[in-house]
N, C-alpha and C positions, 0 to 999 in steps of 0.2 A: 455448644453450637445449636442454633435454631435451624428450622427448615430452610430459611433463606440462605444462611451461610453454607449449608450442605449443598444446595443447588449451585451457589456461586463457586464453591470448591470444585465440584464436578465440572463446571463450565471452564474453570481455569485449567484443570487437568487436560481436558479435551483441546483447549487452545494450545497448550504447551506441546502436546503430542502432534497435533496437526501442523503447528508452526515449525517445529523441528523437522518433521518429515518432509514437508513441502519445500522449505528453504534449503535443506540439504540436497534434495533432488535438483533444485535450480543450480546450486553450487556445483554439483557433479556434472550437470549438463554444460555449464560454463567451462569447466576444466576439460571436459571430454571433447567438445566441439570447437575446433579452431575458428570456424566461421563466426560463431557467436562471440568469441574473444576479439575478433577483428572489428566488430561493429561498435560504434561509439556508444549507443544505448547500453551495451553490455557493461560498461563501467558504472553507469548509474544503477543498473540492476544489481551489480555485484555489491555496490555500497549499500543499497537498500537491503539486500540479503544479509549482509554483515550485521547491520543494525538489528534486523529482525531476529537473527540467531542469538546475538548477544543479549537482547532483551528477553528471549525465551529461556536462557540459562541463568540469568541473573535476577531480574526484577520479578518475573512471573512466579518462579518457585518461592520467593520470599513473600509475595502476596498470598500464595497458597498457605504458607506457614502461618502468616498473620491471621488468615481466616480460620484455620484449624485451632490454633492456640489462643486466638483472640488476644494476643499480646505482642510484645516487642521482640522481633526476631534479630538476635545478634547484638553486638555492642554498638555504642554510639558512633565510633569512627567508621565501622563497617557499614552501618546504615547510611551514613553521610556519603560514603563512596557509592553505594547503590543508588542513592538519591541523585547524585551527580550523573550517574549513567542514565537514569530515567529521563532527566531533562535533556541530556546530550543526545541520546539515541532517538527519542521522540522527535526532537527538533531536526535532527539530521535526516531522519526518514521522510518527514514532511517536505523538506527542501529537495530531497532526491526525487520525490514525485513531481514537484514543480519542474525540475530539470528534465525529467522524462517527457512531460507534456510539451515543453518548449522544443525539445528535440523532435517530437512527433509532428508538431506544427510546422517546423522548418522542412521536414521531410515531405509533408503533404502539400504545403503551399508553394515551396520552392524545390521541386524534385530534381530539376536539372542542375541547380547550383548547390544542392545539399552538401555534397562532399567538400566543397570549397568553403562553405559557411560553417559547418560543424565538423571539426577535426578532433583527433584525440587530445591535442594540446588544449583546445577549448574546453573539452570535457574535464581534463585535469584541473584547469583553472576554476571551473564551476564547482567541482568536488572540493577544491581547496577552500572556496568561499563557504560551502555548506559546513565544513569542519570548523573553520574559524568562527563562523556565526554561532554554531552550536556550542563550541568551547567557551566563547565569551559569556553566554547566558548561564551555562551550567557552572562555570568557574565563579562568576559573581555570586550566584546563589549559594554555592558551597562556602566561599570565603566569608560571606555574611552570616553563615550558620542558619540559612533559611531552609535547609533540607533536613529531613529527619523522618521518624515514623509518624504517619498520620492515621489515626484510627478511622477517620472518615473514609479513606480509600484502602485501609488495611495494607499499606505498602510504604516503603521508604521513598519519599518524594518531596516536592515542595510542600512545606508545612506552614499553614497559616498561623497555627498556635505558636510556633517558634519565632515568627516574625511580628508578633504583636507589638513589640517595642519599636519596630522600624517605622510603623505608621505609613506615612505618605510614600516613603521610599519603596516599600514592598508593593504598594498599590501601583506605582508607576512602573516598577519592574514587571509585575504580572501583566499589566495592560500592554506594555511594550513587547514582552515575550510572545503573547498570543497574537498581537497585531502583526508582528514581523515574521511569525512562523505560520500559524494556522490561517489567519486572514489573508496574508500575502499569498500563501500557497493556493488557497481557495480562489482568489481573484485570478491568479495565473492559470489555474486549471480551467476556470470558466471561460476566460478570454481565448486561450489557445484552442481548447476543444470546440468552442463555438465556431472559430474560424475553420478548423478541420471539418466540422460538420457541414458548413456552408460549401466548402470545396467538394466534399463527398456527395452532397445533394446535387450540385451542379453537374458532376460527372454522371450521376444516376439519371438525371434528366436527359443528358445527351444520349446515353445508352438506351433509355426508354424510347426516345424519338426514332433511333435507328431500329430498335426492335419492332415498333409499331409499323414503320415503313416496310420492313421485311415481311411482317405478317400480312400486310395488305397486298403485297406483291405475290405472295404465295397463296394463290386462290385455292389450290387443291390440297392444302395442308390439312391433316387430320385434326378434328376438334380437340382431341386429347393432347396433341402436341402443342396446339395453340394455347390451351389452358395451362399447360406446364410452363410455357414461356411467360405467360402472364403471372403465374404464381412465383416464378423465379424473380421476375421484375419487382414484385411486391416485397419479397424477402430481401432483395438487394437494397431497397429503400429503407428497410427497417434495421438492417445489419449495423450500419454506422451509428444510428441513434442508440441502439442497445449497447454497443461497446462504450460509447462516450457516457451514457447514463451510468454504466457500471463503474467507470473510472471516477466520475464525480460523486456518484451515489454512495459508494463504499467509503470514500473519504468523509463525506458529510455525516453519514450514519454513525461511523465509528468514532470520529473525533469531536463532533459538535456537542454532544451531551457533556463530555468531560470538560471541554473548554468553557461552556456556559456555566457549569457548576463551579469552576475555578473563579470565574468573574463574579458570580453571585456570592460566593463565599467571602470574597474580599470586600464587597460593598454592602452586603446584607448583614445586619447584626444578629439575625435570628439563626437558630441551628438548622443544619441540613441533615436529613435522614442518612445514617450510615449505609443503609441498604441501597439508597440511590447513588451514594458515592462509590460503593463497590461496583454497582452495575455500570456506571459511567466508565470506571477504570477497566472493567472487563471488556467493554465495547472498544475502548482504545487498544487493548491488547489484541482484540480480534482482528485488527488491521494487519498485524504481523502474520496471521495465518491466512488471510485472504490475498495479500499482495502477490505471493508466488503465482496464484491462479490468474489474478487480474492482469499482471504485467508480463508473465513468462509462460507458465505451463500450458495455457490455452492457445498459445501461438503455434503455428505450424512447425516452425524450426525446432522448438523445444519438444513438441509432441513427437516429431521424427527422431530426435536424439534419444528420447525416452524409449521409443520402440526399438531402436538399435541397441541400447543398453540392455533392455529386457531380453532381446534375442541373444545377445552375447552371454548374459547370465544363464539363460536356458540352453545355451549351446546349440542354437539352431540358426540357420541363415534366414535373412529376410524373405527369400524366395520360398523357403519351406513354410514359414509362418503364414505367408499370404496364401499359399496353396491349401494349408490346413483350414484357414478361414473360409476359403472358397468351397472346400468339401463339406464343411459344417453347414454352410448356407444351402 
């Protein structure tokens, strides 16, 4: 092992630990809080959490073994099964993010008719599509023996070397896979969150007008209070932009290098550095660790549930914990 492999191995270990911990916390919150279970987005988050957990206990450890031993982890059949999971889980998680963005768009743009437009039945249909879509691509790749251990990514995944004989068929499959998963999800994310941002900015402008009119009427207001209102007004305008930038930014940063590497590998005859291949794979794995924070744990309902669970474990009431925080401050 060289220094790069050591750094990559440590990175994978940290990703596995953080991904398991954060996704398990999301799962516990989902099981503990009935209000979260009643919400339609909870089904998409549960599916995303399931994919991330399975990826963390199957593909990531084998990548770690591949980095440490610089060799083939397990038998051919086992590696093909793990490669099947890699394609299935990655595709499924991407489509789950697209479903979450569509749900958020409907909730923000059509708030009064949201419950009639998005129901649990609709969520189940959307999840069924994500599973069928993911199963089709992963099954085709496995049946055609296009999955196996790839030294470029140090993992069991779609392997360009095993598909050399397929030629054009594998090229069409690769382009179709990434066009109908990564590119489709990216377009959905950009379109839906752009519409959400437009609505958020419109509401911010309305609130800003009311705030400025109120400040003009309150002649005797203290300058510090006026400045605090203006600061809150500025933070309000930035809040929606930051959230949407996080949703799209994490997706692009984590998945784009790996997808581009896949496309370049298919069309370019020249070799690609294994260090870059492992780096792009680790970035894709990082999405499994960031998803719980992006979609769940930073939301008020999940934070509240985590606080209740922590208080229950520590055997203290929420009132006592809040009084303790007050005394400490």
